[in-house]
FIMAR-146305 format. One record per atom (N, C-alpha, C, CB): x, y, z. Coordinates in steps of 0.05 Angstrom, whole numbers, plus 5000, padded with zeros to 4 digits. Atoms other than C-alpha are relative to their C-alpha. Glycine has a CB too. Example, Ala and Ser with C-alpha at 12.3 -4.5 7.8 and 13.67 -1.06 7.14 Angstrom:
! residues 2
501849765000524649105156501850245000498050015025498449764999527349795143498550225014500950094971
***
This chain:
! residues 312
502249724999500050035004501550234996498450055030498349735002505750495015501250034973502550025023499349965029508850354948498150084981501049774991502049865020502750514909498950205011497949844989500549694994501451134948502550134990499650085034497949845013508451344928500350024974502449945007500350015029507551134859498050224991499049724990502249835002500751504857500950345004498049895024498849744995504352164889501550074980501550025021497849905024510052134836498650044980502449824991501649975024504852024783498850264997498049794999501449734995500952654810501950214993499150055030497849805003507253044815500450064972502749905012499350055030509452834743498150184986499749704990502449935018502453004713499750295006497249835005500449664996502253714748502050144990499950095029497949875017509053844724500050004974502249895004500549985029507853684654497850104988500249794991502649945011501053904652500450314981497750035028499549745016501254484592498450215016498949994967501249774992499055144613497350064981502150224999502149935023492155354583500950244986497150075012499249765018493355804524497550165000501049924970502649864999488756354525498850034969500450315013501549995027484056494466501350144981497550115001498649805019487856724407497950044974503349864990501049975025486156924335499849714986501850204984499750215014484756324287502450024982497749964988497350025014491156084250498950084967501749645003500549975020491456284176499849774979501350164996500450215011489955834124502749874984497650054984497850135003494755254114502349975022500850114979498049964974498155364184497549875028501150445004501750084977495655134254502250075026498849654997498949964973497455304327501249745017497850135016498550224986502254834370500650175025502849864984499349924971503354864445503349994996498649765026497149974995510755134458500750045027501150224987499549924976514255164522501250305002501749795012498949744998516055854541501550035027497850214997498849994974519455714612502550074997499949775016497649985008526355864620501849725000500950205016498850255005528555154626498149804991501349905023501450175013525854664575500149765013500750004975500350284989523354004599498549824980498450005027500750315019522453314556497149985007501849665010502350114998515253194549499449724991498550154990500450295009513352454550497249915006502149805014502650114989507052014554500449885024498949814984499850104973509851654610502050135017500749735000498549784975511952044677502649835006497750045034497150064991518951974700499649815023501950275009500350134979519551444745502749945014498449784993498150044987524851334803499449835022501150235006500150184978526650864854500950075022501049794995498649904976528051064922499349825029499150325002500550214979529350604979501050175031502249684992499349914971529650775059500249815019498150165011499750194979530950425122498650145020502849925007500849904971526550565182500349845021497350065002499950124983526750385248497849825006500550135015502250164993522949795276498750075018500549785005502749904981516349935309500449825026496449924985500250164974516549835381497349925011501250155020502750084995511349425412498150215017500249735014501349844982505349845435498149895016499050174989501850074978501649765497497350004994500450155021502850025005494849475489498350225014499149745008501549774989489749985502498149905025498150134975501750114976485749875567497049954994499950205022502650075005479249615563498350235010499349745013501849774994473850165567498049855017498650154974502050074984469350075622498050205006501049925022501249795000463450525621499050015031498150004977501549984972460350845683497449885004499550285007502550154996454850445709498150255007500149765024502549785001448050825704497549815006499650184966502550105003441450625727500149705023499549944963500850224979439149915768501349764987496649955005498450305006443149225759497349835004503249895027502150194997437748715743501049714984497250134988499150255004439247975732497749854987501149885025502050215014435547425690501349744990498750144974499050225008436046725673499049894973499649825020500650125025436246425601500649784998500950114980499350315006436445735588501049994973497449795002499350105024439345405527497349934982501949755006502250045023434945415462497850225006498649675001501549864996431245985491500150274979500350025026500149725020433746555446501549944972501850285016498950075028437746195387500149734992502750084996499150295009437345535353501650004976497649834995497349985018444045435312498149804973503749825018501050185019440444845269498350124985498849775009501949945017434845185249500550304989497449975015499849755008437645895239502350034987499750165020497549985016444045695204499049884971502749805016501450145025439545315148499750194979497149885006500049765024437645995105502450104998498250265004498349885006444146255117502149824978501050105026498350185018447545585087499050054973499949695006501049995027442545615030500850274981497149985002498749705016444546345015502549974995500050275016497349995008452146215018500049804977502049945023500150215021450945554976499550084974498349815005501149895025446745904928501850194984497650145006498349805010451146484919502549874992500450235020497650075015457546044914499549824970501749845021500650165026453945604862499650214977497249805003500249805015451446204825502650174987498350145014497049895011458646514824501349824986502050095022498750195012461645904805498649944968499849745020501449995029456345834743500650274989496549955000499349765015457646564728503149974990499550265019497249985013465546484724500249754982502550005021500050235022464345784688499150134973497949735007500849855022460146224635501850144993497950155002497749785011465046774633502149824986501650215025497250195009470746234618499149924975500849695020500750095028466345924563499850244982497349834999499849785017464746604537502550124991498950175011497149935016471946824532501149824987502350085017498850185026473246204502498950034970499549685006501649985027468146294450501150334988496049975008499049755012470347034441503049994993499550235020497250045010477846804432500249824977501749885021500050085025475546334383499250154978498849824998501149815018471446814351502050204991497950145010498149825003477247334352502049884976501250055026498150135016481846794319499049944971500849765013501450045026476646624267500050304983496649895007500449725013475747414254502950044990499050265022497049965007483447474252500749854974501949895023499450165026483746904202498550134972498849675004501249855023478747204160500750254994497650035003499149715009481047924166503049994984500350215031497250035014488047664144499949914971501949795016500450075031485347314086498950214982498249774997501149785016481347924064502150204994497650145015498049835005487548324076501849944977501550025022497650115023491747894033498450014972501449645008501349975025485947863980500050274995497449894997499649755010485748623982503250084992498950185020497349975008493348663977500349894966502049805023500350085026492648213918498850124975499049825003501649815016487148623886501250264993497550055012498549785002491149223898502549974980500850075026497950025019497248953862499349894978502249875007500850055029492948693807499150264989497749794997501349675004489649423803502150104986499450205029498049805007496349733802501949924979501450075024498750105025499449253750498350084974500449665003501549945023493449353705499950334994497149875005499549635004494050193719502950024984500450215036496949995011501550083703499649904963502549715023500050145028500149623640498350224984498549655000501349805015494650183620501750194993497950125012498649775002499450763624502549954983500750115026497850075015504250383592499750034969500749745008501450015027499850213530499150264991497749824999500749685008497250953530502750154991498750185028497449945006504851153526500549914972501949895018499250085023506150703471497750024979500949745004501849905020499450913431500750284997497149965006499549735009501451653437502849974989499650225024497750035012508551473419499249934965501649765018500850065027505551123357498550174981498649815001501649865012500551633343501750254986497950075018497949785003506452183345501649934975502050035026498150055023510851783299498149994971501849695006502350055021504451663251499450294993497249835011500349825008503652403251502150144992498750075013497149895007510752583240500049884970502949885023499950085032510952123179498250094986499949734995501349885018504952383154500750284989497849995009498749695002507653073163502749974978501250125035498350075010513852853132499449924967500849845016501250095025510152513069498650234985497849785007500949775015506353133056501650214995498150105010497749805008511953603059501849944976501850035022498449995023515653223010498449954978502249825000501749955025509853122964499550294991497449875005500049735006508753852968502250094988499650155020497249955011516053982957500549874969502249875022499250095026516653472899498450154978499649694999502049895018510153772863500750304997497149965009498949765010512754442875502750094983500250115020497249985014519954352852499749894970502449825018500750105027517253982788498850204991498549754998501249775016512754542768501950255001497150085011498249785000518355032788502449984979501150015029498050055019523154702748499450004973501049795004501249955025518854642686499650294993497649865000500149745004517155392694502850184998498350095020497349884999524255622701501149874975501849935027498850085031526655202642498450144977499749654992501049865025521155432597499950354998497049904997499149675002522656202620502449994990500250185029497750015012529656042607500249964970501449825012500050045027528155772541498550224986498949744994501149765017523656352523502250255001497050115012498149814995528856822548502949964978500749965032497950045013533856522503503049855009500150224992497650094985538556212551501349684992499150005031499250275010538055502527499449984968498449765016500650045033539255352452501649804990500750264981498650225005541554842408502950074983498049814986497649985017549054852392500449954975501649865008499550065028548554542331498850134982499549764994501549855015543554952305500950264998497650005009498649765001547055562325502849994983500550095030497550015019553755332297499049984971501949745007500549975029550155182230499150234992498349834990501149745010546855822227502050245001497450085015497949764996552756272251502549934988500650085030497350105015558655872220500149864976501449855015499950165030557055342171498650194979498349695000501149855017552055762132501350264988497950055010498749765010555756422125502549894982500950205027498250145018561455982103499449864973501049825015501050105025557455612053499450214980497749865004500649815020554656192027502550184988498050175011497349825007561856552021500749844980502450055022499350165016563955941988498649964971499949815013502149965022558155941938500050234985497449985010499649735014559556661924502349984984500350235019496850015011567056531908499749824970502549805028500650165019564555941864498350104978499049805012501449845018559756351832501150214982498450095014498949785008563956921818502549904978501050165027498050125018569656451790498649904972501449755016501250025024564356161744499550214985497949905002501349735014561756821722502450154987498450225024497449885011569057031708501049824979502250045023499650235026570356371671498650034977499249715007501649975021564256481634500350234980497650005010499849755018565457171615502950004986499550275018497550055018572957011592499149814979502549885016500650195019570056441553498250154979498549755013501949915015564556861521501950234985497450105017498449845013570157391507501749874979501550145018498750135018574656871477498849904975501049845011501250105023569356621434499450204984497949865004500749795013567557261413502850134983498650195021497349915018574957441393500549784981503050055020499150195017575356731367498650024969499449745013501449995024569656861317500550224981497450015005499549755011572257551302502949934979500550235028497550055017579157271286500249684987502850045020499750315008577256551262501649964973496949874994498850035027579356691195503150035002498950234981497049934998585856961218501549865014500750235009498650154982587456541273498849725007500350155024500450294999585555861253501749845020500649894974497850154987592155571279499750035029502750104990499949924978591355981341497649885015500250275000502650094986584155731352499649735015498049994981499650254982585955071372501850095027501749754982498449924975590855341421497950155023502850234990501849894982585655761447497649825013498850224985501650214987580555211453501749805021498849844975498550204984586154821486500250175029503249914984499949834974587155411534497250055015501150284993502649994985579755441546499349775009497950094987500350234984579354741561501849995026500749774983498250004976585054781607499050215022503050074991501449824978581655381642497549885014499150274987502850154990575054971646501049785021498149824972499250184987579354411671500850085028501749904986499149854972582554861727498250075015501550234999502549894984576255171744498249765010498150184981501050204993573054511749501649865024499749864979497950024975578954311794499350155023502850084992500649834982578354851832496949995017500550234985502850044989571054821839499449735022498249974973500250284989571854081858501350015027501349774981498649944974577254251909498550145019502450154996501749864983572754801936497849855014498950204985502250184984567054311949501449815016498049844981498650214978571453821979500450145024503049884991499749844975574254322024497650105019501450234992502449944989567054572037498949775016498250084980500850204987564453872050502049915025499649824979498450144977570453672094499550275028504049954987500249834978569254332133497250005014500850284991502850024982561954252140499549785014497650024986500350254989562953542159501850035032501249764977498549954971568253772219497950155011503050175002502349874989562954312235498049855010498950154983502250204996557653802238500649845029500149774972499450224979561453312281501150205028502949744986499549884979564053872327497450125017501750194991502849954987556854122338498549795010498250114982501050264989554553432353501349975024500449754983498950074974559653352405499550235022503149964997500749804981557954012435497449955007500450284990503050074993550253802432500449735023498049894967499950254974551853132473501450125022501949714991499049904975556053512523498250155016502250154997501649844988551154002533497249855013499550224980502550124990545353492538500949795026498549834973499650144976549453102589500650205026502349824994500049794977550653772629497050005010501250324991502849954989543153862632498849775018498250034976500850194982541953172654501149945022499949814991497949964978547153212709498250245013503550094988501149824982543553852732497349945007500150274992503250054993536453572730500749775022497749874969499350124979539353012771500650065028501449914993499149834976542753442818497450125018501850254990502549854990535853862826497649765014498550184970501850184987531953212840500849885025499549804983
***
């Protein structure tokens, strides 16, 4: 009892010591914050749920035997009277003890039955609690399994969504690239044809063979023909003069006529040789010019083809 009193006192002291001071009513905290209790004493003290306990021992002197208290004898008052009571007149033990025994036995039996019923009830409660624990553990395991399955399904769903978004993104990029390539190809094809047409109309693209024939071969051919024509005209004029002179001097220069004929024939032969030589030279020059023009045309076509391939 003394130890329990000491523990109760220590607990009361600790409770009084760590009891926080009541805080005066203050304004409400702002949104997102809350008030807390803070020690404002000079020395901080650790607050714990369990009070501080210390063991203290002491040794006291042995108690001295106390003298028994004297029997109290009250002062006599009144008049003493005596009477004689025989056995069985005031109290019959056998008759009076029976209801007391019945009450005691009944209470004992009732208490025993209550204790037995409490034990059975406790046993039933323990078995029910064990069954409940088993069911709860099974339900908890099933819940955890379902949560894990749901988590896996959610992760799989998120992964599938990410894959689908990536696929849609790739398809959109491919579609944009295809559309850009198609547009660029159509635009460049039209641009190339329009630029080539404009350059051709402006005269930047021409046939080298045709230009060579027009600017080199035809002037040279016309000049050669003019020279040949002039030579023929001169020859004819000389022949006409000689024929006229020969006709006038036929009678006088019969012998010379033969020489003149020979001279005319020789002149014709020389003229023909010159004409043939000039024609051969003209044909050779024309062939050389045509070959050079053909080579330049091939080179120009190759250059145009390379330029088209580079633009493509």
